C-alpha positions in Angstrom: -178.8 124.6 69.3 -177.3 121.2 69.3 -176.3 121.5 73.0 -179.9 122.6 73.9 -181.3 119.6 72.1 -179.0 117.3 73.9 -180.0 118.8 77.3 -183.7 118.3 76.5 -183.2 114.6 75.7 -184.9 112.3 78.2 -182.9 111.9 81.4 -179.8 113.6 80.1 -179.7 116.2 82.8 -180.6 113.7 85.5 -177.8 111.4 84.4 -175.3 114.2 84.5 -176.4 115.4 87.9 -176.3 111.8 89.2 -172.8 111.4 87.9 -171.7 114.7 89.6 -173.3 113.6 92.9 -171.8 110.2 92.7 -168.4 111.7 92.2 -168.9 114.0 95.2 -170.0 111.0 97.2 -166.9 109.1 96.2 -164.8 112.1 97.3 -166.5 112.1 100.7 -166.0 108.4 101.2 -162.3 108.6 100.2 -161.8 111.5 102.7 -163.5 109.4 105.4 -161.3 106.4 104.5 -158.2 108.5 104.9 -159.4 109.7 108.3 -160.1 106.2 109.4 -156.7 105.1 108.3 -155.2 108.0 110.3 -157.2 107.0 113.4 -156.0 103.4 113.0 -152.4 104.6 112.9 -152.9 106.7 116.0 -154.6 103.8 117.8 -151.7 101.5 116.9 -149.2 104.1 118.2 -151.3 104.3 121.4 -151.2 100.5 121.9 -147.5 100.4 121.1 -146.7 103.1 123.5 -148.8 101.5 126.2 -147.0 98.2 125.8 -143.6 99.8 125.6 -144.3 101.9 128.7 -145.4 98.7 130.4 -147.7 100.5 132.8 -150.8 99.4 131.0 -152.6 96.3 132.3 -154.1 93.6 130.1 -157.6 94.9 131.0 -156.7 98.4 129.7 -155.3 97.0 126.4 -158.4 94.9 125.5 -160.6 97.9 124.6 -157.8 99.4 122.6 -157.4 96.3 120.5 -161.2 96.1 120.0 -161.2 99.7 118.9 -158.7 98.9 116.2 -160.9 96.0 115.0 -163.8 98.4 114.8 -161.7 100.8 112.7 -160.5 98.0 110.4 -164.1 96.8 109.8 -165.3 100.3 109.1 -162.4 100.8 106.6 -163.3 97.5 104.9 -166.9 98.7 104.8 -165.9 101.9 103.0 -163.8 99.8 100.5 -166.8 97.5 99.8 -169.0 100.5 99.3 -166.6 102.2 96.8 -166.1 99.0 94.8 -169.7 97.5 95.0 -171.9 100.6 95.4 -173.7 98.8 98.2 -173.6 98.6 102.0 -172.8 95.2 103.3 -175.3 94.9 106.2 -173.7 91.8 107.6 -170.5 93.7 108.0 -172.3 96.6 109.6 -174.0 94.2 112.1 -170.6 92.5 112.9 -169.0 95.9 113.5 -171.9 97.0 115.7 -171.6 93.8 117.8 -167.9 94.4 118.3 -168.6 98.0 119.3 -171.3 96.9 121.8 -169.1 94.3 123.3 -166.3 96.8 123.7 -168.5 99.1 125.6 -169.8 96.3 127.8 -166.2 95.3 128.6 -165.2 98.9 129.4 -168.3 99.7 131.5 -169.0 96.2 133.0 -168.3 97.2 136.7 -170.7 100.1 136.4 -173.6 98.5 134.6 -176.9 97.6 136.3 -179.2 94.7 135.7 -181.4 96.8 133.4 -178.4 97.7 131.3 -177.5 94.1 130.8 -181.1 93.3 129.9 -181.0 96.1 127.3 -177.7 95.0 125.8 -179.0 91.4 125.7 -182.1 92.5 123.7 -179.9 94.6 121.4 -177.5 91.7 120.8 -180.4 89.4 120.1 -181.9 91.8 117.5 -178.5 92.3 115.8 -177.9 88.5 115.8 -181.2 87.9 114.1 -180.4 90.7 111.6 -177.2 88.8 110.8 -178.6 85.3 110.6 -182.2 85.7 109.2 -181.1 86.7 105.7 -178.7 83.8 105.6 -181.5 81.4 106.5 -183.9 82.9 103.9 -181.4 83.0 101.0 -179.9 79.6 101.9 -176.5 80.3 100.4 -173.6 82.5 101.1 -173.0 83.2 97.4 -176.0 85.6 97.4 -173.8 87.7 99.7 -170.5 87.3 97.9 -168.7 90.3 96.6 -169.0 90.9 92.9 -166.3 92.5 90.8 -167.4 95.9 89.5 -166.9 96.1 85.7 -166.4 99.4 83.9 -167.8 99.7 80.5 -166.3 102.0 78.0 -168.9 103.8 75.9 -168.2 103.8 72.2 -168.9 107.0 70.3 
């Protein structure tokens, strides 16, 4: 009877389900972070092997280095999400810009004028997404990371 009364309290069931889903979400993010870490190690091995083998040219190594930067930024984004419970949009925009520039560097000889025009518009939109919030809020401390505090419930 006491258990049934507790379940029927306002928002009790919703809070418990929310906690369960949040735990599941954390589990998925941790698995993704481990996979990103593994991909980073594989990419580092690939770069090391290409340099050691000395058959790779400088032009072939640039996209590999940019790929590692993308993986590191995604890893940092996952860490920020786990600690802050928010997605840092400026970090997402920066990672997207790096990914676009990597693709442009790789496919530059095969791109047409229309492709460059589309990439230019995309970069302009992403740049405005990055800088407009900073102009509106006037200060960087609105974007600063805050420490997550854990409160212990007293019985």
